[in-house]
GUTIDREN-321342 format. One record per residue (C-alpha): residue in three letters; x, y, z; residue number from 1. Coordinates in Angstrom, 3 decimals, padded with zeros to 6 digits. Example, Ala and Ser with C-alpha at 12.3 -4.5 7.8 and 13.67 -1.06 7.14 Angstrom:
residues 2
DRENFI   type         px         py         pz   seq
DRENFI    ALA    012.300   -004.500    007.800     1
DRENFI    SER    013.670   -001.060    007.140     2
This chain:
residues 84
DRENFI   type         px         py         pz   seq
DRENFI    ILE   -000.033    000.232   -000.189     1
DRENFI    LEU    002.192    002.436    000.907     2
DRENFI    ALA    004.421    002.212   -002.727     3
DRENFI    LEU    001.320    002.316   -004.639     4
DRENFI    GLU    000.668    005.784   -002.364     5
DRENFI    ARG    004.182    006.615   -003.733     6
DRENFI    ARG    005.452    006.652   -000.135     7
DRENFI    TYR    008.684    004.740   -001.033     8
DRENFI    GLU    011.196    005.287    001.429     9
DRENFI    GLU    008.102    004.536    004.327    10
DRENFI    ALA    008.182    001.152    002.074    11
DRENFI    ALA    011.486    000.752    002.144    12
DRENFI    ARG    011.812    000.922    006.014    13
DRENFI    VAL    008.991   -001.674    006.511    14
DRENFI    LEU    010.580   -003.995    003.651    15
DRENFI    GLU    014.492   -003.440    005.836    16
DRENFI    GLU    012.411   -004.369    008.803    17
DRENFI    ALA    010.831   -007.356    007.367    18
DRENFI    LEU    014.303   -008.607    006.375    19
DRENFI    ARG    016.328   -007.712    009.701    20
DRENFI    LEU    013.296   -009.847    011.839    21
DRENFI    ASP    012.971   -012.685    009.308    22
DRENFI    PRO    015.883   -012.737    007.010    23
DRENFI    SER    015.183   -016.498    005.895    24
DRENFI    SER    011.716   -015.758    004.930    25
DRENFI    PRO    010.745   -017.903    002.247    26
DRENFI    GLU    009.679   -014.688    000.923    27
DRENFI    SER    012.846   -012.882    001.072    28
DRENFI    ASP    013.499   -013.184   -002.472    29
DRENFI    HIS    010.261   -010.752   -003.027    30
DRENFI    VAL    011.155   -008.732   -000.378    31
DRENFI    LEU    014.747   -007.730   -001.756    32
DRENFI    TYR    012.837   -007.526   -005.104    33
DRENFI    SER    010.077   -004.996   -003.567    34
DRENFI    LEU    012.387   -003.208   -001.459    35
DRENFI    GLY    014.853   -002.422   -005.229    36
DRENFI    PHE    011.751   -001.375   -006.710    37
DRENFI    VAL    010.616    001.346   -004.107    38
DRENFI    ARG    014.420    002.453   -003.443    39
DRENFI    HIS    014.419    002.557   -006.980    40
DRENFI    HIS    010.906    004.762   -007.387    41
DRENFI    ALA    012.473    007.214   -004.141    42
DRENFI    GLY    015.497    007.649   -006.051    43
DRENFI    LEU    017.707    005.810   -004.212    44
DRENFI    ARG    019.903    003.977   -007.459    45
DRENFI    ALA    023.058    002.092   -005.321    46
DRENFI    PRO    020.566    000.971   -002.927    47
DRENFI    ALA    017.997   -000.116   -005.578    48
DRENFI    LEU    020.940   -002.237   -007.156    49
DRENFI    GLU    021.917   -003.514   -004.057    50
DRENFI    ALA    018.614   -004.550   -003.197    51
DRENFI    TYR    018.328   -006.428   -006.726    52
DRENFI    GLU    021.391   -007.732   -006.707    53
DRENFI    SER    021.112   -009.840   -003.398    54
DRENFI    MET    018.086   -011.419   -004.742    55
DRENFI    LEU    019.594   -012.606   -007.887    56
DRENFI    SER    022.849   -013.813   -005.870    57
DRENFI    ARG    020.943   -015.345   -002.768    58
DRENFI    PHE    017.811   -016.585   -004.807    59
DRENFI    PRO    019.001   -017.625   -008.336    60
DRENFI    GLU    015.831   -020.139   -008.736    61
DRENFI    SER    013.686   -017.621   -007.813    62
DRENFI    ASP    010.342   -016.536   -009.790    63
DRENFI    TRP    011.711   -012.878   -009.447    64
DRENFI    VAL    014.776   -013.139   -011.474    65
DRENFI    ASN    014.010   -012.233   -014.752    66
DRENFI    ALA    012.358   -009.184   -012.867    67
DRENFI    ALA    015.207   -008.381   -011.440    68
DRENFI    ARG    017.277   -008.419   -014.153    69
DRENFI    ASP    015.124   -006.266   -016.445    70
DRENFI    GLN    015.111   -003.425   -013.185    71
DRENFI    VAL    019.221   -003.736   -013.095    72
DRENFI    ASP    019.682   -002.925   -016.504    73
DRENFI    HIS    016.880   -000.852   -016.235    74
DRENFI    ILE    018.738    001.126   -013.880    75
DRENFI    ARG    022.010    000.826   -015.313    76
DRENFI    ASN    021.043    001.615   -018.612    77
DRENFI    PRO    018.157    004.000   -018.511    78
DRENFI    ARG    016.486    005.729   -021.370    79
DRENFI    PRO    017.393    009.626   -021.397    80
DRENFI    ASP    013.954    010.501   -020.943    81
DRENFI    HIS    013.172    008.256   -018.007    82
DRENFI    VAL    012.034    009.811   -014.947    83
DRENFI    HIS    010.173    008.637   -011.663    84
């Protein structure tokens, strides 16, 4: 809900806390992907990449791998007119 409301920094704090409280949760891959998403939309490029890359290295078999790779490529190679 926080991300939909564009309250990205608050959403990031909630996701970071979820990872801190239960780092081995079965949903950790999705939480890391979501953390990358909200950080990116908050304008935090390097922290977004960190979350996506952590997800890719920790969960190479995740259903979120292709989406995370797309986001990493998008952040590293944005279109010239790209804004959030």
